C-alpha positions as CSV (number, residue, x, y, z in Angstrom):
1,M,50.1,-152.5,44.4
2,N,48.6,-151.1,41.3
3,H,50.3,-152.8,38.4
4,N,50.6,-150.9,35.1
5,E,49.7,-153.0,32.1
6,H,50.0,-150.1,29.6
7,T,53.7,-149.1,29.8
8,P,55.3,-149.4,26.4
9,N,58.4,-151.3,25.7
10,E,59.9,-148.4,23.8
11,S,61.4,-145.2,25.3
12,H,59.3,-143.1,27.6
13,Y,59.6,-141.3,30.9
14,A,58.9,-142.2,34.5
15,V,58.2,-139.9,37.4
16,I,59.3,-141.6,40.7
17,F,57.6,-140.2,43.7
18,T,58.8,-141.6,47.1
19,S,57.2,-140.4,50.3
20,Q,56.6,-140.9,54.0
21,R,53.0,-140.2,55.0
22,T,52.0,-138.3,58.1
23,P,49.7,-140.2,60.5
24,G,45.9,-140.3,59.7
25,D,44.1,-140.0,56.4
26,N,43.1,-136.4,56.5
27,G,41.4,-136.7,53.1
28,Y,44.5,-138.2,51.5
29,H,42.8,-141.4,50.1
30,D,40.0,-139.4,48.4
31,M,42.5,-137.0,46.9
32,A,44.8,-139.8,45.7
33,E,41.8,-141.4,43.9
34,Q,40.9,-138.1,42.3
35,M,44.4,-137.5,41.1
36,D,44.6,-141.0,39.7
37,R,41.5,-140.4,37.7
38,L,42.6,-136.9,36.6
39,A,46.1,-138.1,35.6
40,S,44.6,-141.0,33.5
41,V,43.0,-138.6,31.1
42,Q,46.0,-136.3,30.7
43,P,47.6,-136.2,27.2
44,G,50.7,-138.3,27.3
45,F,49.8,-140.3,30.4
46,L,50.8,-144.0,30.0
47,G,50.1,-145.6,33.4
48,V,51.0,-145.8,37.1
49,D,52.3,-148.2,39.7
50,S,51.9,-147.5,43.4
51,V,52.6,-149.2,46.7
52,R,52.6,-148.0,50.3
53,D,53.5,-150.1,53.4
54,A,52.0,-150.1,56.9
55,S,54.6,-147.5,58.2
56,G,53.4,-145.0,55.5
57,A,56.5,-145.3,53.2
58,G,55.4,-145.3,49.6
59,I,56.4,-145.1,46.0
60,T,54.4,-144.1,43.0
61,I,55.8,-144.3,39.5
62,S,53.8,-142.6,36.8
63,Y,54.7,-143.1,33.1
64,W,54.5,-140.5,30.4
65,D,55.3,-140.2,26.7
66,S,57.2,-137.0,26.9
67,L,58.8,-134.4,29.3
68,E,56.2,-131.9,28.0
69,A,53.4,-134.2,29.2
70,I,55.1,-134.3,32.7
71,R,55.4,-130.5,32.8
72,N,51.8,-130.1,31.8
73,W,50.7,-132.5,34.6
74,K,52.8,-130.7,37.1
75,R,51.0,-127.4,36.2
76,E,47.5,-128.8,36.2
77,E,45.4,-126.7,38.6
78,S,43.9,-129.5,40.7
79,H,47.2,-131.3,40.8
80,L,48.8,-128.0,42.1
81,D,46.2,-127.9,44.9
82,A,46.9,-131.5,45.8
83,Q,50.7,-130.8,45.8
84,Q,50.2,-127.9,48.3
85,R,48.0,-130.0,50.6
86,G,50.6,-132.8,50.4
87,K,53.3,-130.4,51.6
88,K,51.2,-129.1,54.4
89,E,49.2,-132.1,55.6
90,W,50.1,-135.5,54.1
91,Y,53.9,-136.0,53.8
92,Q,56.6,-135.9,56.4
93,H,59.0,-135.8,53.4
94,Y,59.0,-136.8,49.7
95,E,61.3,-136.9,46.7
96,V,60.6,-136.8,43.0
97,K,62.9,-138.2,40.3
98,I,62.2,-137.9,36.6
99,C,63.9,-140.6,34.5
100,K,64.0,-141.7,30.9
101,V,63.2,-145.3,30.4
102,E,65.2,-146.6,27.5
103,R,63.7,-150.1,27.4
104,A,61.2,-152.1,29.4
105,Y,60.3,-155.8,29.6
106,S,58.5,-158.1,32.0
107,S,57.9,-161.7,32.8
108,R,54.6,-163.2,33.9
109,G,54.5,-165.9,36.6
110,R,53.9,-169.5,35.7
111,S,50.4,-170.9,35.8
112,N,50.1,-174.4,37.4
């Protein structure tokens, strides 16, 4: 799991992407790394958390400072290409939810 250390405590937005992968990599891993790098330099990007299990079920949550930043990311040319490949090659199904995060807080594990 990639843990996001940069999510603010104040109000922001989360894009929740849940998916079921198709079998095989078919270039997915390289594209996912490329999209992570590209997203990280987009205006308004705050961070990402992602996990996928052995069956191919996954969830990625990206955090953004505004709905406008999310819209701009959705329209970014390389991201559009990745979305099309995802629909054709990488995902049996997926779902996207955009949520407003009103408040966030966390706890760190104890050190012994």
